[in-house]
N, C-alpha and C positions, 0 to 999 in steps of 0.2 A: 504494500500500500504506500502511495506517495505521502510524504510528510504532511502536506497540506490537508490531506483527507483524514489523517489521524488527528490533526488539530481540530477539524470540524466535529469529530466525535467527542473530543474533550471539552470543547467550548460551545455550548448551544447558542451563545450570543453572536458568534462569528458570522453565521449566514445572514441574519437580519441586518447586522451592521454593514456588511458588504453590499447587500441589496440597497441599503440606504445611501451607499456611495456611488451606485450606478451599475453594479453588477446585475446580470440577469440570472435567473434560477439555473439555467443550463451552464452558466459559466462556473458555478461553484464546484462542480465535479471535474473540471478540466485541470491539467497541470498548471500550477500557478507560478508565474515568473515575476520576479522582482526586477523592475527596471530602475536602476539608479543613474542619475546624471547630475552634472554640475550646471545644468541650464539656469540661466538668470541674466539679468542686465548688467552683470559685473564687468564684462569686458568682451571683446570680439570673439575670443575663444570659446565662450559659453553662450553667447547670445543666440546662436543658431541651433543649439543642441535639441531644442524641442522638436524640430523637424526629424532629427535622427531618432528621437524617442518614439515618435508616431510611426515611423517606418519599421522600427524594431517591433513595436506593438502589433503592427499589421502582419509582420512575419510570424509572430507568436500566434496570432489568431488563426492564420492560414495553416499553421502546423498543428492546430487543435488545442492550443493553450490559451491562457488569459494573462495579459500583462498588466501589472499594477505599477503606476508611476510614482517614484519617490525622488526627492530633490535635496541636494546639499551643495549649494553653489560655492564657488571658490573666489578668492580675491585675486587681484592682478598686481604682480610685482612692479610692472611698468607704471601703473597709476600711483603706486605708493613710494616710488623712488625719491630719495632725498628727504623723506619725512619719517617720523617714528612709526608710521603705518607699516613700513616695510618690515619692522620687527615681528609683525604677526604672520609673516609669510610662511616660514618653515613650520611653526607650530600649527598652522592651518591644515597642513598635511595630516597631522595626528588627529585633529578634530574631525576632519572629513572621514577618516577611517573609523573613528569612534562612532560617528553618527551612522555610518553604514552598518556597523556592528549592531547598534541599537535598533535601527529600523528593520533590518533583516531578521534579527533573532527575536524581536518582540512578537512578531507574527511569522512563523516559519514559512518559507517558500520552497518550491521544488527546484528552482533554477534561477539564474540571474543574467541580466545584460547590464554591463557597466560602461557608461558613456561619458567621456571627458576629453579634454584637449590639452590643458595647459600645465604650467610648472608644478603646482601642488595638487591640482585636481586629478591629473593622470596618476601620479604615484599614490595619492590618497585613495583613489578607487582601486588600484591594484593591491594595495595593502589591505583595504577593506574586503576585497574579493577573496584574498587569501585567508583572512581571519574568519569570514563567514563560511567559506569552503563549501559552497553549494555548486552544482554543475553550472558553469557560467562561461560567457563570452565577453571579451572586452571589445569595445568599439571606440576607435580614435576619431576625434572631431576634425582632423585635417588642418591645413594651413591656409592663411590668407594669400591672395595673389599679390605680386609686386605692383607698385604704382608706376606712374610715368617716370621715365629716366631710370628705371629699375630701382627706385627708392624703396628701401625697407626700414623698418623701425629701428634696427640696430644702429643706423647712421645718425639718429637724433642726438646722441651724446656728443658726437663729433661737431655737429652744428652748434650745439649749446656751448661747448667749450671754446670754439673759435669765436663765437659772439662775445663771450666773456673776456677773451683776450683782445678783442677789437679787430679781428682779422677779417670778418665778413659782416655785412649789415644785418640788422634785426629782421629785415624783410625776407632774407633767405631762410632763416630759422622758421619764420611764420609759414612760408610755403611748405617746408618739410613737415611741419606739424599738421597742416591741413591735408596732406596727401600721403602720409606714411602708412595709413591703415585703410586701404580702399575697400575692404570687404571683411566678412566674418572670418574666423579661423585663428589658429595660433600664429604668432609672429613668423614672418617668412624668412627665417634663417635657422640654422641648426643650433638653436638654444636649448634650454632645458625642456620646454614643451615638446619641440620636435623630437629631441632625443628620447624622451620617455614614451612618446607614441611609437617610435621605432622599436624601443625595448619591449613594449607590450607584444608586438608581433614576433620579435626575435625569441621571446620566451615560449612562444607557442600558444599564447592566450588570446590572440586575435586571428581572424581569418587571414589566410595567406594573401599578400598583396594589398591589404586594407589600410596600412599605416601611412599617415601623412599625405593623403590625397588633398588636392585643392578643396577647400571647404565648400565651394560652390559647385563642385562637380556632381553630376547625376550619378556617377559611379559610386560616390560615397553613400548616397541614399540606398543604392542597391545593396551595398555591403551591410548597411544597418538592417535592412529587411532580411537578408540571409542570416545575419547574426541572430535575429529573433527566432527564425526557424530552427537554427542549430541549437539554440538554448533549450528548446522543447525536446529535441532529440537527445541532448545530453542528459536532461532530467530523467528521461525514460531509461537511458543507458546507465545512469548513476555514476557518470564520470565527473569527478570533482577536480578542482585545480591541484589539489595535493596528489592526485593520481598522475598528473602531467608534469609538474615542475620538479626538477631535480638539480643537482649540482651541474650536470651536463647542460641543462637548459640555461643556467646562469652563465656558464662559460661561453655558450653560443652568443648570448646577449652581450657579453663583454667584448668578445671578438668583433661583433658587429659595431659596438661602440668605438672600438679602435679604428675600424675601417671608415667610419663616418666622421671621425674627430669630434665625438660627442661632448656634450656639456660636462664640466667637472662636477656639476650638481648630481649627476648620476651616481657619483661616489657617496652621496648621502642617501639616495633613494634605493639603489640596488641592495646595499647591505641591510637597510631597514626592511625591505621587502623579503629578502632571504631569511632574515630573522624570524619572520612569521611562519616560514616553512621549516624552521629548525635547522637552517643551513647557515654556516658562517662564511661571509664574504668580507674580506679585509682589503685595505689598501695594497697589501702585498699580492693579493689575487689579481687586482687590476694591473699592477706593475708587471707581474709575471706574464700575463696574457698580452699586454701591450708591447712588451719587448720583442722586436722583430716583426711585429704586425704591420701590414701594409695599409697606409692611409690613402683612401681612394676617392673620397667624395669632394668635389670641387664646388662646394656651396658656401654661402656666407655663414658666419662672419669671417672665417679664415680664407674662404674661396671666392669665386667670381659670381655664381648664379644664385637666384633666390630659391627658397625651399620648395616652391611649387614644382620646380623642375625634377624633384626627387622621383615623383610618381611617373613623370614622362619618360624617365630613364629606366624604369622598371622597379623602382622602390626597393624594399627590403629583399625580395627574391633575387633581384639583379646583384645587389651587394653580396648576398650569400653565395651566388654562383661563382663570383670571383674568388671568394675565400673558402669555397666548398671543401677542399682537401683538409682543412683545419677544423671543420665543424663536426659536432656529434650528430651525424645524420640519422641515427636511430632514436633521437629524442622524440618523445611523444608530443602531440599537439591537440588542440581542441577539435580538429577535424576528425579525430579518431585514427588518423594516419601519422606516420613518422614525418619528421622534417624532410628527409630525403624524398619520400613519396610525394609530399606536397610540391617540392621543387620540380620534380619530374612531370607532375601533372600540369603545372603552369606552362610548361614548354609546348604542350599539345592542345590546350583549351582556348587559345587565342588571347591570353593575357598580354603577352609582349607586343602583339600586333595592335592591341587597343592602346597601349602606352605610347607606341610610335605615332599613332594618329593624333594623340593629344600633344606630342612634341612638335609635330608638323604645324598644328594650330598655334602653339606658342611662338614658333619661329615667325609665322605670318603676322601674328598680333604685335609682337615686339620688334619686328623688322630686323631679326638676327638670323644667324645660321648656326645653331648649336646641335651637336650630335649626342647620342647616348654616351659615347666614350668621352665627350668633353665634360659630362656631368659625373659619371661614375667611371673612373679610369680603369683600364684593364689591370689586372694584378701585377703584370710585369712592367707596367708603365705608371707605377704608383707615384703619388705626390710626395710621400715620405715612406720610410721603411722601418720605423721604430715606434709604431702606434702614434698616439696623440697626447698622452699624459705620462707623467713620471711622478712617483711617490718618493719624496725626499725625507731622509731621516738624519738624526744627529742630536747633539745636546740641546739644540733649540726646539726640536720637534721629535721627541723620543717615540711617539706613536705615529708620527708621519705628518706630512703636509703635501699638498698636490699642486703641480704646475702643469698647465696645458702647453707643452713645449711647441706644438705646431702653431700656436698663436704668439709665441715669444720670439723677439729678435735674437738671432744667433749670437750677437755680441754679449748677451746676458746669460749665456749657457754656463760660463765659468767666470766667477768674479769673487773678489773680496771687497766688501762694501762697508761704508760707515753708517752705523745705526742712528736712525732718527725716529724715536718712538713717540706715538701719539695715542691718547687713551680714548679717542672717539674719531669717527669718520669726519665729522664737521671740522675739527681742528686740522686734520690732515689735508682735507680738500682745500681749505683756505690757504694753507702753506704752499700746496702745489700750484694753485691758480695764481698766486701772487709771488711766485718764484722765490719762495723761502726755503726751498730744498735745492740741492746741487747735484751735479753729475757725480756718480760714485756713491750716492746715498742708498741705504736700505731703509725705506720708509715703512714704519710699522703702524698698523691700526689694530689695537687690541681691546679687550673687554667687549668684543662684538661677537663672541661665540654663542652657542645655545643658552648657556647659563648667564652669560654677560648681558645680552640684550635681545636674544632670540635668534641670533645668527643671520642678520640681514645681509643683503648684497652690498658690496662696496663698488657699485657700478659707476657712479659719477666720478669717483676718484680714479678708478682704473682707466676710464675713458679720457679723463683730463691728462693722465700721464701718457697713454698710448697715442693721443692725438698731438702731443707736443713733439716737434721734430728733434729737439735736443734731449729731453728727459726720457722719451719713449724708448731710447736705446742705451740709456746710461744709468738708470736707477731700477731698483726692484721694489715692489710693494708686497709686504708680507703681513698676513692677518690670520686671526682665529675665526674671522667671519668667512663669508663665501663671496663668489662672484657670479654675475649674470652669465648665462650661457653665451651671450653675445660679446663678452669681454675679450679683449685682446691685449697683448703687451706682456711685460715681465711681471706677472702677478702670481703670487703664491698664497693659497688659501687653506682653510681647514686645519691650521697649525694646532697640533694636539700634543698634550693636554692644553686646553684653552686657558687664557689668563685668569678668568674667574675661578677656575679650579686650582690656581697656583702653578700652572704650567710654566716652563722656562720663558715663554714669550712675555710673561708678566715681569720677569727679572731683567730684561734688556734695558740697558742704560745708554744715554747719549754718548756717542763716541766708541761704543763697542765695535769690534771688527766682526763682520758676518761673512762666513764662507758659503758660497752657493756653487754647487756643481751638479748640473743636470746629468752629465754622463756618469758620474759616480754616485748619483742619487744622495747627495750630502747637503745638509743644512745645519751649520754649526756656528756657535759663538766662539771665535778663536783669538780674541784679544780685547783689551780694555784701554780706553783713551788712545786709540790708535796704535797701541803696542801689542805685538804678538805674545801669546802665552802658550805654555805647553798644555796638553790635555789635562794633566794632573792639576796644574795651577788653575785652569779654568773651572775644573770641577770644584775645587776648594772655594773659589770666588762665588760660584753660583750657589753652593751650599750656604755660604755666609749670607748672601742676599736673601735666600729662601727663608732663613731663620728670622730675618727682619720683616719679611713680607706679611702683610695683613690682608685677609679677605675683605672685599668690599661688601657692604650690605646689598641685598637684591635691589635691582633697579625697579622692579614691579612688586608691589606688596600683595596683590590679589589677582585673581583671574587666570586666563590661559597662560600668560607668560610667567606668572609665579609658579604655575604647575611645571612649566618647562624648566625653570630655574632649579626646581627641587628634584626633577626626575630625568632630565635629558641625558642621554648617553653621549660619549665623546663624539666630536665631529667626524673623526676618521672611522668610527663604528656605525655611523648612520644617523646619529642624533635622535634616535627613537626614544620613546618614553619607557624607562625601566622602573620596576617597582620593588626590586629586591635590595 
């Protein structure tokens, strides 16, 4: 007997309450499917999801089930940048997952469809999907199209910083603001939203070929419809996410992450998601799989083309074909087939031909001539051959810190820098914009980790540095906070343990010498007041500083961020809420 039917026997009030909600008597005995989405007027990535909800619901109905709509909308990092609102971003992932757990478990369902697009909505739904663990399909909400002149939202930081420095008139920034988001969907670059949509498919939890379509594409509606149908089949088959997702699934997802030069924020979300499945993913896992991996995707922010081109070039399946020898092809997926079987089927069912037609349309619309190979490079013609991220360790970051080296100038791969610590992003940004930092500085922003302030993005500061022709290749930015998936430049984040927990980043003083080595994966404090010290001397100095260090009182006295302060795990472990 389906779970929903057992519930009907136990709770005589259930049927009349559902009839009062609009259910028909004949609906009550059908497989009952939980449709969760982040639909809302919060931002372009969620504003269109009601259409996908209705298509999924139609698919559920045609497969003999009944779909019940539930909502927990997400916030937008872009709308909150530069304010304390961004502090709520990462904790919102936990709250979305918590709300899904509450909604789905309060009234048990037989299956689920989880629909989201963006930075915290997508991982929040994937975590909630794992926690509820009912037969389910993920549906990704796609990406917005690029505007005139190929303008995409990640370029706004450059415009704003250049206006601040007096390099361009205010009118150019105004034009960019009015044109950067021409449609619904996630931002049109490989940021966190796009990365996590791709991860959902790479894990085997979304239909093959469905991740990161243009949000206005009729193909996306078709995928939502088919996801609804498949959710009913899965409910009858009893196949749960925990029957699908394994360590092999996560390794496949991380290999795809390397091939697309995905957002560093995936190093928060993938470990947190793996934790729900009882699987440990660490920074070392990412570093191991990225070493020697070929980076293939020529999309913004580090590449040339907008994210809508991803689908036109064949999407996740095309990426997987290029790295096929390294994947676990026997990994299970929600289709009921293995990853290898899915990839083989796509070659014969017209999928790639459909993608090519959309690419032809894009070329005509934008008056360009881009080929599939321009977007997704062949494996032997890779953009880079050592993945896209590196995990750095040392006495400054014993648990690790992350750098997206594909977005970092080569000049900053090996350096010894002069420490310039700041205890908030506001102080640091002011110093950068008004040329109070110098070439050769290691600029620190600390007390911005999960316990410190919620782990906001240091987007404006990173953009101010990377857009400066002198500083962008001559200083490093190091933080226990995080960065936008759109960030470029010499930026190092997730420094763990964080300052609020008494990590070494809290002990850095003005004039310390900071050793950065991407090739050797090192991040160390190697001197004081410009003078080199031995490792033993440095250890003694840091121990002396730690003995004098005092923890700061929590920034937030109540609410969600106080909960985060009390229970957030280390940034390098995923910053999920732990209760032991």
